[in-house]
C-alpha positions, 0 to 999 in steps of 0.5 A, a space after each residue: 125109198 129114195 132112188 139112187 141117181 145114175 152116175 155118168 163117167 167120162 172115158 178120161 175118168 175110166 182111163 184114170 182109174 185103170 192107170 191108177 190100178 196099173 200104177 199099183 193102187 189096189 182094186 178094193 181101194 179104188 172101188 171104195 175111194 171112187 164109190 164104184 161097183 166091182 163089176 163096173 171096175 172089172 169091166 173098165 179094166 177088161 175093156 182097156 186090156 182088150 179093145 183099149 176103148 170104153 165105147 160100147 160100139 168098140 166092145 160089140 161083136 161083128 153080129 151086134 154091129 151089123 144088127 144095129 146098122 140094119 135097124 138104123 137103115 130100116 128106120 131111115 127107110 120108114 122115115 123116108 117113106 113117111 115123108 115122101 108119102 105126105 108130100 105126095 098125098 097132101 100136095 103141100 110145099 116141101 118147106 111146109 112138110 119139113 116144118 110139120 115133121 121137124 120134131 119127129 125127123 132130122 131136118 137135114 135128112 128131110 131136105 135130102 129126101 125132098 131134094 131141096 138145099 137145107 139153106 133154102 129151108 132155113 132162109 127167111 126174110 129178116 124183119 127189122 127189130 124195134 127199139 123197144 124189142 132191142 132194149 128188152 133183148 139187151 136187158 135179158 142178155 145182161 141180167 141172164 149173165 148176172 150183170 157180167 157181160 159188157 157191150 162186146 159180149 152182148 154184141 156177140 149174143 145178139 149176133 147169135 140170134 141174127 141181130 147185128 148192132 154196133 157196140 156203140 149203139 149197144 152202149 147207148 142203149 145200156 146207158 139209157 137203161 142204166 145197165 152197168 157191167 161189174 167190170 172196171 178198167 184193168 189196173 197195172 200191177 208192178 212187179 219185182 225185177 229180181 232174178 229167179 234163183 229157184 231150181 224150178 224154172 218158168 217152163 211155161 214162159 207165158 205160152 198161154 195159147 195151147 193147141 191140145 187139151 191138158 197140155 198145160 194147166 195153171 192155178 192160183 189161190 184166192 181168199 173169200 169172206 165167209 161169215 166172220 172168217 176168211 176161206 180160200 178157193 183154189 181153181 185149176 185152169 186148162 190153157 187149151 180152152 180156159 176151162 176150170 177143171 179143178 176146184 177146192 174150197 177150204 178154211 186154210 191156205 195149204 198144199 192140201 187144198 191144192 192137192 184136193 183141187 188136183 184130185 177133183 180134175 175129171 180127166 186122166 191126170 196121166 195126160 197132163 204135161 205141165 202144171 204152172 203156178 206162182 211161188 207160194 209155199 202151198 204150191 212149191 212144196 214136197 206134197 205137191 211134188 209127190 202128187 205131180 211126180 206120181 203122174 209124170 207131170 212137169 212143174 213150172 213156177 213163175 218168176 218171183 213177184 211177177 204176176 204176168 207169168 201167171 196171167 191167165 190164172 190172174 185174169 180168171 180170178 179177177 173175173 171170179 171176184 168181179 162176176 161172182 164173189 163181189 155179187 154174193 154173200 156166204 154164211 158157211 163153207 158149204 154154201 161157198 162150195 155149192 155156189 162156186 160149183 154152180 159158177 164154175 159150171 156157168 163159166 165152162 158151159 155158158 160163159 162166152 170168152 173173148 180169148 176163145 173167139 166168143 165160144 164157151 170152153 166146153 164148145 171148144 173142147 167138143 169141136 177140138 
């Protein structure tokens, strides 16, 4: 008998379910569509109504919070007593005591208890790295990125490991090892200078750096060869941290495919302010208008024939093609969907972005 996998729901997802219920969607429909249990749904609605928070700590009684704090304090005192006893009994250097217990206790806490700066514990002389070791390190970073990283990003990865090298030296090593990135030089894209006569203006106005999550989303579609047919992929990107938050795959380039990408967004759609795309019929149509109006999302369309008005989406799809599509083959739509989800996870959680000061999208979202 297979064991059911425990699902994890974000606070934004829970809020979205509650908002949909408040907007008039029936309880039974929400439970069925999102595969929820009635007790889970009722608990979210109750929490949103009483404390307006889905965190366990916010829904506890004062006695429960006090008990947790007492247990935490007792645990800390036990750890402190253990560390101080070891330092007194074995008469070992403080750094050695910390190293021996770092798998059990927090390093910062042990440094505080033993009265030494944390920087003093972490400091150690940096040994020079041999050329052979550098070559191996660069090869590892390059192949772990699936040939996607060039000298700039490899330099940043080396810095994160405490190794400082110039891009010029990294390029020399890459050339010697015949490591060639999948990227090429950017090509200029001419565009029409015609006036934008459509009633929906370009409200984004190339403001690609946003200060808050979900303030502005951009999207586009691209085609992918699957066996002997063409399939289409729709990605939705949050301009705040370049995170791909929406994804759909299908055989046809339609508004329904865009709608599926919007529905796949794991965050509360009521928090989205602006939705920007080009003027393709799959975006500028009644179905998408109804979806966005239901959540109070403002539309924005690029000037006709001007790819620069949607530059972040264009750039994301270029990376998507070079880093992923051009390196893979797909025999079925299911295979394309599975591999695309894997790439999107890598993009959000592991790929460092120059536009984010060489952070990953999820790192920026967490520290925001």
